[in-house]
PDB file of N, CA, C and O in Angstrom:
ATOM      1  N   UNK A   1     -18.880 -13.013   3.398  1.00  0.00           N
ATOM      2  CA  UNK A   1     -18.418 -12.003   4.332  1.00  0.00           C
ATOM      3  C   UNK A   1     -17.642 -10.926   3.571  1.00  0.00           C
ATOM      4  O   UNK A   1     -16.687 -11.224   2.854  1.00  0.00           O
ATOM      5  N   UNK A   2     -18.058  -9.696   3.735  1.00  0.00           N
ATOM      6  CA  UNK A   2     -17.393  -8.581   3.062  1.00  0.00           C
ATOM      7  C   UNK A   2     -16.201  -8.105   3.893  1.00  0.00           C
ATOM      8  O   UNK A   2     -16.287  -7.951   5.111  1.00  0.00           O
ATOM      9  N   UNK A   3     -15.102  -7.880   3.205  1.00  0.00           N
ATOM     10  CA  UNK A   3     -13.918  -7.344   3.874  1.00  0.00           C
ATOM     11  C   UNK A   3     -14.068  -5.840   4.051  1.00  0.00           C
ATOM     12  O   UNK A   3     -14.712  -5.175   3.238  1.00  0.00           O
ATOM     13  N   UNK A   4     -13.476  -5.305   5.110  1.00  0.00           N
ATOM     14  CA  UNK A   4     -13.402  -3.859   5.286  1.00  0.00           C
ATOM     15  C   UNK A   4     -12.217  -3.363   4.477  1.00  0.00           C
ATOM     16  O   UNK A   4     -11.165  -4.000   4.435  1.00  0.00           O
ATOM     17  N   UNK A   5     -12.401  -2.225   3.839  1.00  0.00           N
ATOM     18  CA  UNK A   5     -11.398  -1.654   2.948  1.00  0.00           C
ATOM     19  C   UNK A   5     -11.106  -0.230   3.417  1.00  0.00           C
ATOM     20  O   UNK A   5     -12.028   0.541   3.686  1.00  0.00           O
ATOM     21  N   UNK A   6      -9.823   0.116   3.513  1.00  0.00           N
ATOM     22  CA  UNK A   6      -9.418   1.431   3.997  1.00  0.00           C
ATOM     23  C   UNK A   6      -8.490   2.097   2.989  1.00  0.00           C
ATOM     24  O   UNK A   6      -7.590   1.457   2.446  1.00  0.00           O
ATOM     25  N   UNK A   7      -8.716   3.384   2.744  1.00  0.00           N
ATOM     26  CA  UNK A   7      -7.869   4.107   1.805  1.00  0.00           C
ATOM     27  C   UNK A   7      -6.514   4.405   2.447  1.00  0.00           C
ATOM     28  O   UNK A   7      -6.448   4.896   3.574  1.00  0.00           O
ATOM     29  N   UNK A   8      -5.445   4.107   1.728  1.00  0.00           N
ATOM     30  CA  UNK A   8      -4.092   4.440   2.178  1.00  0.00           C
ATOM     31  C   UNK A   8      -3.930   5.946   2.022  1.00  0.00           C
ATOM     32  O   UNK A   8      -4.074   6.480   0.923  1.00  0.00           O
ATOM     33  N   UNK A   9      -3.630   6.626   3.120  1.00  0.00           N
ATOM     34  CA  UNK A   9      -3.547   8.090   3.118  1.00  0.00           C
ATOM     35  C   UNK A   9      -2.138   8.582   2.776  1.00  0.00           C
ATOM     36  O   UNK A   9      -1.984   9.603   2.107  1.00  0.00           O
ATOM     37  N   UNK A  10      -1.107   7.858   3.233  1.00  0.00           N
ATOM     38  CA  UNK A  10       0.270   8.228   2.931  1.00  0.00           C
ATOM     39  C   UNK A  10       1.176   7.038   3.222  1.00  0.00           C
ATOM     40  O   UNK A  10       0.747   6.030   3.784  1.00  0.00           O
ATOM     41  N   UNK A  11       2.427   7.178   2.828  1.00  0.00           N
ATOM     42  CA  UNK A  11       3.362   6.061   2.995  1.00  0.00           C
ATOM     43  C   UNK A  11       4.780   6.571   3.182  1.00  0.00           C
ATOM     44  O   UNK A  11       5.090   7.722   2.874  1.00  0.00           O
ATOM     45  N   UNK A  12       5.634   5.696   3.691  1.00  0.00           N
ATOM     46  CA  UNK A  12       7.054   5.973   3.887  1.00  0.00           C
ATOM     47  C   UNK A  12       7.818   4.789   3.310  1.00  0.00           C
ATOM     48  O   UNK A  12       7.454   3.634   3.532  1.00  0.00           O
ATOM     49  N   UNK A  13       8.871   5.085   2.573  1.00  0.00           N
ATOM     50  CA  UNK A  13       9.732   4.034   2.021  1.00  0.00           C
ATOM     51  C   UNK A  13      11.074   4.097   2.731  1.00  0.00           C
ATOM     52  O   UNK A  13      11.672   5.165   2.860  1.00  0.00           O
ATOM     53  N   UNK A  14      11.532   2.961   3.181  1.00  0.00           N
ATOM     54  CA  UNK A  14      12.825   2.877   3.861  1.00  0.00           C
ATOM     55  C   UNK A  14      13.569   1.642   3.366  1.00  0.00           C
ATOM     56  O   UNK A  14      13.001   0.748   2.738  1.00  0.00           O
ATOM     57  N   UNK A  15      14.859   1.632   3.675  1.00  0.00           N
ATOM     58  CA  UNK A  15      15.643   0.427   3.434  1.00  0.00           C
ATOM     59  C   UNK A  15      16.359   0.095   4.735  1.00  0.00           C
ATOM     60  O   UNK A  15      17.151   0.892   5.239  1.00  0.00           O
ATOM     61  N   UNK A  16      16.079  -1.073   5.270  1.00  0.00           N
ATOM     62  CA  UNK A  16      16.653  -1.539   6.533  1.00  0.00           C
ATOM     63  C   UNK A  16      18.049  -2.095   6.241  1.00  0.00           C
ATOM     64  O   UNK A  16      18.186  -3.240   5.810  1.00  0.00           O
ATOM     65  N   UNK A  17      19.074  -1.290   6.475  1.00  0.00           N
ATOM     66  CA  UNK A  17      20.443  -1.703   6.152  1.00  0.00           C
ATOM     67  C   UNK A  17      20.928  -2.838   7.038  1.00  0.00           C
ATOM     68  O   UNK A  17      21.698  -3.691   6.598  1.00  0.00           O
ATOM     69  N   UNK A  18      20.479  -2.848   8.287  1.00  0.00           N
ATOM     70  CA  UNK A  18      20.917  -3.897   9.210  1.00  0.00           C
ATOM     71  C   UNK A  18      20.500  -5.275   8.702  1.00  0.00           C
ATOM     72  O   UNK A  18      21.287  -6.222   8.728  1.00  0.00           O
ATOM     73  N   UNK A  19      19.258  -5.375   8.243  1.00  0.00           N
ATOM     74  CA  UNK A  19      18.728  -6.659   7.769  1.00  0.00           C
ATOM     75  C   UNK A  19      18.675  -6.772   6.248  1.00  0.00           C
ATOM     76  O   UNK A  19      18.195  -7.768   5.706  1.00  0.00           O
ATOM     77  N   UNK A  20      19.179  -5.726   5.557  1.00  0.00           N
ATOM     78  CA  UNK A  20      19.240  -5.730   4.089  1.00  0.00           C
ATOM     79  C   UNK A  20      17.893  -6.068   3.450  1.00  0.00           C
ATOM     80  O   UNK A  20      17.766  -7.043   2.708  1.00  0.00           O
ATOM     81  N   UNK A  21      16.881  -5.231   3.759  1.00  0.00           N
ATOM     82  CA  UNK A  21      15.556  -5.473   3.188  1.00  0.00           C
ATOM     83  C   UNK A  21      14.777  -4.164   3.053  1.00  0.00           C
ATOM     84  O   UNK A  21      14.979  -3.229   3.829  1.00  0.00           O
ATOM     85  N   UNK A  22      13.887  -4.107   2.064  1.00  0.00           N
ATOM     86  CA  UNK A  22      13.018  -2.941   1.923  1.00  0.00           C
ATOM     87  C   UNK A  22      12.023  -2.896   3.076  1.00  0.00           C
ATOM     88  O   UNK A  22      11.649  -3.921   3.646  1.00  0.00           O
ATOM     89  N   UNK A  23      11.613  -1.687   3.394  1.00  0.00           N
ATOM     90  CA  UNK A  23      10.661  -1.482   4.483  1.00  0.00           C
ATOM     91  C   UNK A  23       9.647  -0.450   4.009  1.00  0.00           C
ATOM     92  O   UNK A  23      10.005   0.696   3.738  1.00  0.00           O
ATOM     93  N   UNK A  24       8.407  -0.845   3.910  1.00  0.00           N
ATOM     94  CA  UNK A  24       7.336   0.046   3.479  1.00  0.00           C
ATOM     95  C   UNK A  24       6.367   0.214   4.644  1.00  0.00           C
ATOM     96  O   UNK A  24       5.901  -0.762   5.232  1.00  0.00           O
ATOM     97  N   UNK A  25       6.078   1.461   4.962  1.00  0.00           N
ATOM     98  CA  UNK A  25       5.115   1.771   6.020  1.00  0.00           C
ATOM     99  C   UNK A  25       4.002   2.580   5.370  1.00  0.00           C
ATOM    100  O   UNK A  25       4.270   3.590   4.718  1.00  0.00           O
ATOM    101  N   UNK A  26       2.766   2.151   5.538  1.00  0.00           N
ATOM    102  CA  UNK A  26       1.673   2.989   5.046  1.00  0.00           C
ATOM    103  C   UNK A  26       0.645   3.191   6.138  1.00  0.00           C
ATOM    104  O   UNK A  26       0.505   2.386   7.059  1.00  0.00           O
ATOM    105  N   UNK A  27      -0.078   4.310   5.999  1.00  0.00           N
ATOM    106  CA  UNK A  27      -0.996   4.770   7.035  1.00  0.00           C
ATOM    107  C   UNK A  27      -2.409   4.880   6.487  1.00  0.00           C
ATOM    108  O   UNK A  27      -2.623   5.265   5.338  1.00  0.00           O
ATOM    109  N   UNK A  28      -3.362   4.534   7.331  1.00  0.00           N
ATOM    110  CA  UNK A  28      -4.778   4.649   6.987  1.00  0.00           C
ATOM    111  C   UNK A  28      -5.551   4.951   8.262  1.00  0.00           C
ATOM    112  O   UNK A  28      -5.012   4.823   9.361  1.00  0.00           O
ATOM    113  N   UNK A  29      -6.805   5.349   8.124  1.00  0.00           N
ATOM    114  CA  UNK A  29      -7.622   5.685   9.292  1.00  0.00           C
ATOM    115  C   UNK A  29      -8.765   4.692   9.460  1.00  0.00           C
ATOM    116  O   UNK A  29      -9.382   4.249   8.491  1.00  0.00           O
ATOM    117  N   UNK A  30      -9.028   4.357  10.723  1.00  0.00           N
ATOM    118  CA  UNK A  30     -10.182   3.541  11.103  1.00  0.00           C
ATOM    119  C   UNK A  30     -10.950   4.364  12.133  1.00  0.00           C
ATOM    120  O   UNK A  30     -10.439   4.658  13.213  1.00  0.00           O
ATOM    121  N   UNK A  31     -12.163   4.727  11.793  1.00  0.00           N
ATOM    122  CA  UNK A  31     -12.989   5.555  12.687  1.00  0.00           C
ATOM    123  C   UNK A  31     -12.243   6.810  13.143  1.00  0.00           C
ATOM    124  O   UNK A  31     -12.315   7.195  14.310  1.00  0.00           O
ATOM    125  N   UNK A  32     -11.524   7.445  12.207  1.00  0.00           N
ATOM    126  CA  UNK A  32     -10.819   8.685  12.497  1.00  0.00           C
ATOM    127  C   UNK A  32      -9.494   8.528  13.214  1.00  0.00           C
ATOM    128  O   UNK A  32      -8.817   9.524  13.470  1.00  0.00           O
ATOM    129  N   UNK A  33      -9.102   7.303  13.545  1.00  0.00           N
ATOM    130  CA  UNK A  33      -7.829   7.060  14.240  1.00  0.00           C
ATOM    131  C   UNK A  33      -6.811   6.472  13.266  1.00  0.00           C
ATOM    132  O   UNK A  33      -7.117   5.568  12.489  1.00  0.00           O
ATOM    133  N   UNK A  34      -5.590   7.011  13.331  1.00  0.00           N
ATOM    134  CA  UNK A  34      -4.530   6.539  12.446  1.00  0.00           C
ATOM    135  C   UNK A  34      -4.085   5.129  12.805  1.00  0.00           C
ATOM    136  O   UNK A  34      -3.934   4.782  13.977  1.00  0.00           O
ATOM    137  N   UNK A  35      -3.882   4.336  11.780  1.00  0.00           N
ATOM    138  CA  UNK A  35      -3.306   2.991  11.894  1.00  0.00           C
ATOM    139  C   UNK A  35      -2.148   2.928  10.898  1.00  0.00           C
ATOM    140  O   UNK A  35      -2.103   3.697   9.938  1.00  0.00           O
ATOM    141  N   UNK A  36      -1.222   2.014  11.132  1.00  0.00           N
ATOM    142  CA  UNK A  36      -0.150   1.848  10.153  1.00  0.00           C
ATOM    143  C   UNK A  36       0.193   0.376   9.995  1.00  0.00           C
ATOM    144  O   UNK A  36      -0.096  -0.458  10.853  1.00  0.00           O
ATOM    145  N   UNK A  37       0.814   0.098   8.875  1.00  0.00           N
ATOM    146  CA  UNK A  37       1.286  -1.249   8.558  1.00  0.00           C
ATOM    147  C   UNK A  37       2.764  -1.148   8.238  1.00  0.00           C
ATOM    148  O   UNK A  37       3.165  -0.335   7.405  1.00  0.00           O
ATOM    149  N   UNK A  38       3.577  -1.961   8.887  1.00  0.00           N
ATOM    150  CA  UNK A  38       4.997  -2.102   8.570  1.00  0.00           C
ATOM    151  C   UNK A  38       5.131  -3.359   7.734  1.00  0.00           C
ATOM    152  O   UNK A  38       4.788  -4.453   8.182  1.00  0.00           O
ATOM    153  N   UNK A  39       5.624  -3.203   6.532  1.00  0.00           N
ATOM    154  CA  UNK A  39       5.677  -4.316   5.591  1.00  0.00           C
ATOM    155  C   UNK A  39       7.114  -4.473   5.111  1.00  0.00           C
ATOM    156  O   UNK A  39       7.756  -3.496   4.725  1.00  0.00           O
ATOM    157  N   UNK A  40       7.606  -5.683   5.136  1.00  0.00           N
ATOM    158  CA  UNK A  40       8.956  -6.000   4.677  1.00  0.00           C
ATOM    159  C   UNK A  40       8.841  -6.978   3.507  1.00  0.00           C
ATOM    160  O   UNK A  40       9.079  -8.174   3.675  1.00  0.00           O
ATOM    161  N   UNK A  41       8.477  -6.476   2.323  1.00  0.00           N
ATOM    162  CA  UNK A  41       8.290  -7.379   1.187  1.00  0.00           C
ATOM    163  C   UNK A  41       9.627  -7.896   0.669  1.00  0.00           C
ATOM    164  O   UNK A  41      10.669  -7.296   0.935  1.00  0.00           O
ATOM    165  N   UNK A  42       9.606  -9.000  -0.064  1.00  0.00           N
ATOM    166  CA  UNK A  42      10.839  -9.450  -0.715  1.00  0.00           C
ATOM    167  C   UNK A  42      11.359  -8.334  -1.630  1.00  0.00           C
ATOM    168  O   UNK A  42      10.573  -7.635  -2.270  1.00  0.00           O
ATOM    169  N   UNK A  43      12.659  -8.175  -1.688  1.00  0.00           N
ATOM    170  CA  UNK A  43      13.255  -7.088  -2.469  1.00  0.00           C
ATOM    171  C   UNK A  43      12.769  -7.075  -3.912  1.00  0.00           C
ATOM    172  O   UNK A  43      12.550  -6.008  -4.485  1.00  0.00           O
ATOM    173  N   UNK A  44      12.601  -8.252  -4.499  1.00  0.00           N
ATOM    174  CA  UNK A  44      12.186  -8.303  -5.906  1.00  0.00           C
ATOM    175  C   UNK A  44      10.745  -7.839  -6.111  1.00  0.00           C
ATOM    176  O   UNK A  44      10.364  -7.521  -7.237  1.00  0.00           O
ATOM    177  N   UNK A  45       9.938  -7.792  -5.057  1.00  0.00           N
ATOM    178  CA  UNK A  45       8.545  -7.333  -5.168  1.00  0.00           C
ATOM    179  C   UNK A  45       8.366  -5.879  -4.754  1.00  0.00           C
ATOM    180  O   UNK A  45       7.370  -5.255  -5.119  1.00  0.00           O
ATOM    181  N   UNK A  46       9.302  -5.334  -4.008  1.00  0.00           N
ATOM    182  CA  UNK A  46       9.153  -3.980  -3.467  1.00  0.00           C
ATOM    183  C   UNK A  46       8.958  -2.947  -4.565  1.00  0.00           C
ATOM    184  O   UNK A  46       8.179  -2.010  -4.392  1.00  0.00           O
ATOM    185  N   UNK A  47       9.641  -3.093  -5.677  1.00  0.00           N
ATOM    186  CA  UNK A  47       9.529  -2.110  -6.758  1.00  0.00           C
ATOM    187  C   UNK A  47       8.097  -2.024  -7.285  1.00  0.00           C
ATOM    188  O   UNK A  47       7.644  -0.937  -7.644  1.00  0.00           O
ATOM    189  N   UNK A  48       7.387  -3.130  -7.338  1.00  0.00           N
ATOM    190  CA  UNK A  48       6.000  -3.124  -7.824  1.00  0.00           C
ATOM    191  C   UNK A  48       5.063  -2.466  -6.815  1.00  0.00           C
ATOM    192  O   UNK A  48       4.142  -1.745  -7.198  1.00  0.00           O
ATOM    193  N   UNK A  49       5.295  -2.709  -5.549  1.00  0.00           N
ATOM    194  CA  UNK A  49       4.470  -2.108  -4.503  1.00  0.00           C
ATOM    195  C   UNK A  49       4.688  -0.599  -4.474  1.00  0.00           C
ATOM    196  O   UNK A  49       3.731   0.170  -4.384  1.00  0.00           O
ATOM    197  N   UNK A  50       5.938  -0.182  -4.548  1.00  0.00           N
ATOM    198  CA  UNK A  50       6.264   1.241  -4.555  1.00  0.00           C
ATOM    199  C   UNK A  50       5.654   1.915  -5.780  1.00  0.00           C
ATOM    200  O   UNK A  50       5.129   3.024  -5.677  1.00  0.00           O
ATOM    201  N   UNK A  51       5.717   1.262  -6.930  1.00  0.00           N
ATOM    202  CA  UNK A  51       5.119   1.816  -8.145  1.00  0.00           C
ATOM    203  C   UNK A  51       3.621   2.040  -7.951  1.00  0.00           C
ATOM    204  O   UNK A  51       3.094   3.078  -8.352  1.00  0.00           O
ATOM    205  N   UNK A  52       2.939   1.087  -7.345  1.00  0.00           N
ATOM    206  CA  UNK A  52       1.504   1.233  -7.096  1.00  0.00           C
ATOM    207  C   UNK A  52       1.238   2.418  -6.165  1.00  0.00           C
ATOM    208  O   UNK A  52       0.359   3.235  -6.439  1.00  0.00           O
ATOM    209  N   UNK A  53       1.986   2.515  -5.077  1.00  0.00           N
ATOM    210  CA  UNK A  53       1.773   3.600  -4.124  1.00  0.00           C
ATOM    211  C   UNK A  53       2.055   4.964  -4.747  1.00  0.00           C
ATOM    212  O   UNK A  53       1.374   5.939  -4.431  1.00  0.00           O
ATOM    213  N   UNK A  54       3.043   5.044  -5.620  1.00  0.00           N
ATOM    214  CA  UNK A  54       3.399   6.317  -6.244  1.00  0.00           C
ATOM    215  C   UNK A  54       2.461   6.714  -7.373  1.00  0.00           C
ATOM    216  O   UNK A  54       2.149   7.894  -7.531  1.00  0.00           O
ATOM    217  N   UNK A  55       2.012   5.753  -8.150  1.00  0.00           N
ATOM    218  CA  UNK A  55       1.334   6.076  -9.406  1.00  0.00           C
ATOM    219  C   UNK A  55      -0.154   5.799  -9.466  1.00  0.00           C
ATOM    220  O   UNK A  55      -0.833   6.316 -10.353  1.00  0.00           O
ATOM    221  N   UNK A  56      -0.673   5.015  -8.569  1.00  0.00           N
ATOM    222  CA  UNK A  56      -2.109   4.713  -8.590  1.00  0.00           C
ATOM    223  C   UNK A  56      -2.808   5.495  -7.488  1.00  0.00           C
ATOM    224  O   UNK A  56      -2.303   5.594  -6.369  1.00  0.00           O
ATOM    225  N   UNK A  57      -3.949   6.037  -7.802  1.00  0.00           N
ATOM    226  CA  UNK A  57      -4.739   6.772  -6.817  1.00  0.00           C
ATOM    227  C   UNK A  57      -6.198   6.427  -7.043  1.00  0.00           C
ATOM    228  O   UNK A  57      -6.636   6.448  -8.193  1.00  0.00           O
ATOM    229  N   UNK A  58      -6.949   6.125  -6.059  1.00  0.00           N
ATOM    230  CA  UNK A  58      -6.523   5.807  -4.703  1.00  0.00           C
ATOM    231  C   UNK A  58      -6.043   4.362  -4.584  1.00  0.00           C
ATOM    232  O   UNK A  58      -6.307   3.527  -5.448  1.00  0.00           O
ATOM    233  N   UNK A  59      -5.338   4.096  -3.503  1.00  0.00           N
ATOM    234  CA  UNK A  59      -4.897   2.740  -3.164  1.00  0.00           C
ATOM    235  C   UNK A  59      -5.553   2.383  -1.835  1.00  0.00           C
ATOM    236  O   UNK A  59      -5.660   3.220  -0.938  1.00  0.00           O
ATOM    237  N   UNK A  60      -5.989   1.139  -1.720  1.00  0.00           N
ATOM    238  CA  UNK A  60      -6.702   0.691  -0.527  1.00  0.00           C
ATOM    239  C   UNK A  60      -5.979  -0.474   0.138  1.00  0.00           C
ATOM    240  O   UNK A  60      -5.298  -1.261  -0.521  1.00  0.00           O
ATOM    241  N   UNK A  61      -6.139  -0.569   1.456  1.00  0.00           N
ATOM    242  CA  UNK A  61      -5.597  -1.667   2.266  1.00  0.00           C
ATOM    243  C   UNK A  61      -6.762  -2.509   2.754  1.00  0.00           C
ATOM    244  O   UNK A  61      -7.763  -1.986   3.243  1.00  0.00           O
ATOM    245  N   UNK A  62      -6.618  -3.819   2.615  1.00  0.00           N
ATOM    246  CA  UNK A  62      -7.629  -4.769   3.082  1.00  0.00           C
ATOM    247  C   UNK A  62      -6.965  -5.630   4.158  1.00  0.00           C
ATOM    248  O   UNK A  62      -6.287  -6.604   3.830  1.00  0.00           O
ATOM    249  N   UNK A  63      -7.150  -5.285   5.449  1.00  0.00           N
ATOM    250  CA  UNK A  63      -6.457  -5.997   6.523  1.00  0.00           C
ATOM    251  C   UNK A  63      -6.752  -7.489   6.589  1.00  0.00           C
ATOM    252  O   UNK A  63      -5.843  -8.284   6.826  1.00  0.00           O
ATOM    253  N   UNK A  64      -8.006  -7.886   6.383  1.00  0.00           N
ATOM    254  CA  UNK A  64      -8.352  -9.307   6.495  1.00  0.00           C
ATOM    255  C   UNK A  64      -7.636 -10.150   5.443  1.00  0.00           C
ATOM    256  O   UNK A  64      -7.226 -11.279   5.711  1.00  0.00           O
ATOM    257  N   UNK A  65      -7.493  -9.596   4.260  1.00  0.00           N
ATOM    258  CA  UNK A  65      -6.805 -10.318   3.193  1.00  0.00           C
ATOM    259  C   UNK A  65      -5.325 -10.008   3.124  1.00  0.00           C
ATOM    260  O   UNK A  65      -4.572 -10.670   2.410  1.00  0.00           O
ATOM    261  N   UNK A  66      -4.910  -8.987   3.879  1.00  0.00           N
ATOM    262  CA  UNK A  66      -3.519  -8.527   3.908  1.00  0.00           C
ATOM    263  C   UNK A  66      -3.003  -8.183   2.517  1.00  0.00           C
ATOM    264  O   UNK A  66      -1.942  -8.648   2.101  1.00  0.00           O
ATOM    265  N   UNK A  67      -3.782  -7.348   1.796  1.00  0.00           N
ATOM    266  CA  UNK A  67      -3.335  -6.927   0.472  1.00  0.00           C
ATOM    267  C   UNK A  67      -3.702  -5.479   0.189  1.00  0.00           C
ATOM    268  O   UNK A  67      -4.627  -4.919   0.777  1.00  0.00           O
ATOM    269  N   UNK A  68      -2.939  -4.887  -0.738  1.00  0.00           N
ATOM    270  CA  UNK A  68      -3.227  -3.567  -1.279  1.00  0.00           C
ATOM    271  C   UNK A  68      -3.973  -3.747  -2.583  1.00  0.00           C
ATOM    272  O   UNK A  68      -3.763  -4.733  -3.289  1.00  0.00           O
ATOM    273  N   UNK A  69      -4.842  -2.803  -2.910  1.00  0.00           N
ATOM    274  CA  UNK A  69      -5.574  -2.871  -4.166  1.00  0.00           C
ATOM    275  C   UNK A  69      -5.865  -1.463  -4.668  1.00  0.00           C
ATOM    276  O   UNK A  69      -5.907  -0.509  -3.891  1.00  0.00           O
ATOM    277  N   UNK A  70      -6.063  -1.348  -5.960  1.00  0.00           N
ATOM    278  CA  UNK A  70      -6.511  -0.089  -6.540  1.00  0.00           C
ATOM    279  C   UNK A  70      -8.012  -0.175  -6.733  1.00  0.00           C
ATOM    280  O   UNK A  70      -8.618  -1.224  -6.514  1.00  0.00           O
ATOM    281  N   UNK A  71      -8.601   0.925  -7.141  1.00  0.00           N
ATOM    282  CA  UNK A  71     -10.024   0.906  -7.454  1.00  0.00           C
ATOM    283  C   UNK A  71     -10.199   0.518  -8.916  1.00  0.00           C
ATOM    284  O   UNK A  71      -9.222   0.346  -9.646  1.00  0.00           O
ATOM    285  N   UNK A  72     -11.429   0.385  -9.329  1.00  0.00           N
ATOM    286  CA  UNK A  72     -11.764   0.038 -10.704  1.00  0.00           C
ATOM    287  C   UNK A  72     -11.183   1.076 -11.656  1.00  0.00           C
ATOM    288  O   UNK A  72     -11.278   2.276 -11.400  1.00  0.00           O
ATOM    289  N   UNK A  73     -10.579   0.619 -12.755  1.00  0.00           N
ATOM    290  CA  UNK A  73     -10.030   1.521 -13.757  1.00  0.00           C
ATOM    291  C   UNK A  73     -10.227   0.894 -15.126  1.00  0.00           C
ATOM    292  O   UNK A  73      -9.997  -0.300 -15.314  1.00  0.00           O
ATOM    293  N   UNK A  74     -10.653   1.709 -16.077  1.00  0.00           N
ATOM    294  CA  UNK A  74     -10.864   1.246 -17.442  1.00  0.00           C
ATOM    295  C   UNK A  74      -9.510   0.913 -18.070  1.00  0.00           C
ATOM    296  O   UNK A  74      -8.542   1.649 -17.879  1.00  0.00           O
ATOM    297  N   UNK A  75      -9.439  -0.183 -18.811  1.00  0.00           N
ATOM    298  CA  UNK A  75      -8.204  -0.582 -19.492  1.00  0.00           C
ATOM    299  C   UNK A  75      -7.787   0.528 -20.455  1.00  0.00           C
ATOM    300  O   UNK A  75      -8.604   1.036 -21.222  1.00  0.00           O
ATOM    301  N   UNK A  76      -6.507   0.899 -20.408  1.00  0.00           N
ATOM    302  CA  UNK A  76      -5.981   1.923 -21.305  1.00  0.00           C
ATOM    303  C   UNK A  76      -6.218   3.345 -20.833  1.00  0.00           C
ATOM    304  O   UNK A  76      -5.817   4.290 -21.513  1.00  0.00           O
ATOM    305  N   UNK A  77      -6.853   3.520 -19.697  1.00  0.00           N
ATOM    306  CA  UNK A  77      -7.116   4.860 -19.178  1.00  0.00           C
ATOM    307  C   UNK A  77      -5.803   5.519 -18.789  1.00  0.00           C
ATOM    308  O   UNK A  77      -4.955   4.905 -18.141  1.00  0.00           O
ATOM    309  N   UNK A  78      -5.644   6.778 -19.189  1.00  0.00           N
ATOM    310  CA  UNK A  78      -4.435   7.509 -18.840  1.00  0.00           C
ATOM    311  C   UNK A  78      -4.560   8.091 -17.444  1.00  0.00           C
ATOM    312  O   UNK A  78      -5.653   8.436 -16.993  1.00  0.00           O
ATOM    313  N   UNK A  79      -3.424   8.195 -16.765  1.00  0.00           N
ATOM    314  CA  UNK A  79      -3.406   8.804 -15.440  1.00  0.00           C
ATOM    315  C   UNK A  79      -3.553  10.308 -15.600  1.00  0.00           C
ATOM    316  O   UNK A  79      -3.089  10.877 -16.589  1.00  0.00           O
ATOM    317  N   UNK A  80      -4.195  10.955 -14.634  1.00  0.00           N
ATOM    318  CA  UNK A  80      -4.348  12.417 -14.695  1.00  0.00           C
ATOM    319  C   UNK A  80      -3.554  13.079 -13.611  1.00  0.00           C
ATOM    320  O   UNK A  80      -3.560  14.306 -13.504  1.00  0.00           O
TER     321      UNK A  80
END
């Protein structure tokens, strides 16, 4: 079974002071309609997720697997 994959179009980074946790919101489209994911990763992992969202293009969301992924990239390739 193939998973559906959606390109992350934009994101918002927040810090929930009440609950003392990072809050990442990202947006993608399904059939032209906006969808979003509210994610509260462990604080020690948030820096890696934010780095991916800021520095990798494109980034994709896979709802069935509940993960973010980048596309294929050659080892050692410089960012443009």
